[in-house]
N, C-alpha and C positions, 0 to 999 in steps of 0.2 A: 620504450618500450611501452608504450601506452597498450592499456587494456588486458595485459597480462595479470592474472592474481595469483600469487602463490605465497608459502610462508618462509619466514626468518628460521634460520637456524637454531636461534637461542629461545624460540619461542613456543607456547605451548601445542602440540599434535594435535592434541585432543581438542581443543578451544577451535586450533583452524579448521580440523573437519567438521566440527559442528559449524561454524561459519559457514563452510562450503555448503554443505548439504541443505543449511537453511536458506542459502542464497542471500543474504543479509550483510551488508557492510555496515561496519562500525566505524567510526574514528581511528581506534586503535588498529583495527584491522587494514584500514588504508594506509596508515603511519608505517605499518608492517611491511606492506606491498611497496611501499617506496624504499623501505631500508635494504629489502632483498635485491631490490634492482639498482642500488647503488652498491650492494656486495659483488652481484655481479660484473657491474662495469670495472670494479677496484680489482678483481680478481683478472679481468681481462688486461688491464694495464700492467699489472703486476707479472704476468704471467704464471699465474696459480693456477696448473691446470686442475689439481684435485679440486679446488675451492668451484670453478668452473663447470667442471663437469656433473657435480654433485648440485649445483642449482639449475644449471641445464636439465638434467634430469626430470626436478621438479617445475620448468616450465613445461616440459613436455608431457608429463602427467596432465598438469590443468588444462592443457589445450584439447588433449585428447578425452578426460573427463567430461567437457560439456557444461558444466554447470553454470558456466559465464556465457553460453553461447557464441565463443569467440570465432566458430566456423560457420556461424548464421550472418555474418554480417553481410555476406553476398547472399542475396537469396538462391538458394538451388543449386549452390556452387560451392561446397565446401573446399575444395581443391584452390579454387580463385581467392577465396578469404585465406587460405594458408599462406599462398603464395605474397599475398597484401604484407601481412603479418611480418613474415620473415625478408622480405625487401626491406622492411624496416628495420628490423633486426640486424642487416647487415648492413646499414647504413652505420647503425650505432655501435656495433662492433669495430669495425672498420675505424670509427675515429678513435674510440677506448685504445685500439691496439698501437693506432699512431702516435697517440698521447704517449703511450708505455714504450716506443722507440722502435715500433715497426717503421720500416723507411717509406716516405711518401710514395715512391717508384711500386714496391711491393705492397702498399695498402691499396692503391690503383688498381694494382692485376688482379689481386686477390678478390677486391670487391666486384671488378667486373666478370671474374672467372665466375664467382657465386650466384651475381645477377641473370648470367645466361642458363647456368645450372637451374635455376629457380625457376625461371620461364618455360625451360624445355621438361620440368617433371610432368608427371602426367597421374600422379596418386600421392595421397597422404603419405604411406611408406617410403615413397620417394623424396619426399619432401622432409620427412622425418629425420633422414639419414642425412640431407644434406644441411639441415640443422646441427646436427652433432658434428658435422666435419667442419662447420662454420667455426663452434666453439673451439675445436681442438686446433684448428689453423692458427685461428686470431690469438688464442693464448699461449701460442708456442713458444717459450721463451728460447728456445733453439735458433729462431730467424729474427730475433731482436736485435737492432744495433747495438754494438755494447763499446762502452769505452774503455773498457778493461786494460792495462799494456799488459799484463801478465797471460795473456790469450797465445798460446804457440803459433806457428806458421801456419800449422795443418787445422787448427781449429778455426783460424781467421779465414782458411781456405774454404772449409765446411762452410761456414756462417755464409760467406759472400757466394756461394755456389747455393746454398738455401734461397737467398734473397733475389737470385738471377736466376732461377733456375731456367725460366722458358726462354731466356736471351742466349744470344750466338755469339758468346763472348770466348776468345782464344784464350790460352793459357798465357801468351806474353800479356794481353790487356788485363788479366787476373794478377798476375805478377806484378804489373805497373803499379793497380790500384794497391797492393800488399807491401810495395816496396822493397820487393826482393827481387833477385836475378829469374827468370823463367828457370834456367836449369836446375837452380838449387831447389825451386819450389817443387818441380818433378821430382826430383830426386828425393829429398824430405817426404814428399807427400806418399810415393809409392813403398817407400822403408816404412812407413809408421802405419799405412791404411793395407797394404798388400795389393792394391792394385792402383791402377795410372787415375789421373783426374778426368781423362775423358770417361772412362770405364764408370766410375764412381759416379758420376754426373748423369750417366745414361742408367744408371741403377736405380738411382733417385727417381728420374724421368718416367720411367717403368711403372716405380711404386704407384707414382699418383695419377698416370694413366689407369691404372689397376681399379683406383678409389672412384676415377671419372666413370668408368665402365660401368661400375656399380651401381653409382648413386645418380646417373644420368641417362637420357635416352639421346646425348648427343652422338653425332655420326662418329667414324673411328678417325677422317681427316681431321676433324675439330678436335678433337681429342689429343693426337699428334700436334697439330700447333699449338694448343692450349699446353702442352707440357716441354715444348720446346723441338720439335723436331718437324722439321721444315718441308720432309717428303714422307708421305704415309707410307710407301711401300719399305721404304728403312726401317720405319718403324715398326710394322707388321714383323717383318724379318727380325729384329733386334728382340721383340717381344717375344719371339717363339724360341730365339737362342736362349733367353733369361728364364722363360714360363714351360717351355716347352710344347705351349698348342700357341696358336694365333689369337691375335685379340677377340677377332670374332667367335672362334671356338670357347674363348674364357668368358666371354658375355653369356652364350647359351651355357654354359655349365653354371653360372651364378643365377641365372636366371631359373632354371630347374630345382 
């Protein structure tokens, strides 16, 4: 997170504000900057969403403030400068998340997804939204690999679906990974969640697709593939069935 200057929670806000306004860096201030960077890394590792969101807001405030000229690193192209920063953040966040228990495969796919979103963004506001989503996704404890033996079969299935959301995995394959019989998995899941595994996964995919539609300029075909739908027409049909409008109509509605 090189170049980002922000203030630790236990520091003095007034002192920090004075330092920013005077645009002077003191040894103590630099020490504080390194501490908060470590705190953010630790928050992502531990899946501490509250801490990560709090520090993430500080990062955004400093970038937007302009005191450190972070967006002027690329002359006359603030969007490109912001993209370069987020690409570095993407690498840092993904590494910390994997250390904290995010599967290597999920780390890879998430990192690739955000790299594509960053490059396709056209404005600072879109990049700010992507950064927020990056922090939320990388720090999400629900998708971390757990070694707990106390998780129920449905919780394990939910976790497996989250980790492999974009993959075309059958219920039989999932049951095999969870060491249960497919019919038992389907029966227990339906009883506890009220819907089938297939519908649950599709609803998760639609939710993720909505985030991508709002925060990116990717085509509907690209979004469909990224969330796990191999057929864009089926994606559009299912999206309308769930949301009441097509993906294109949803995008127009959110852009207005």
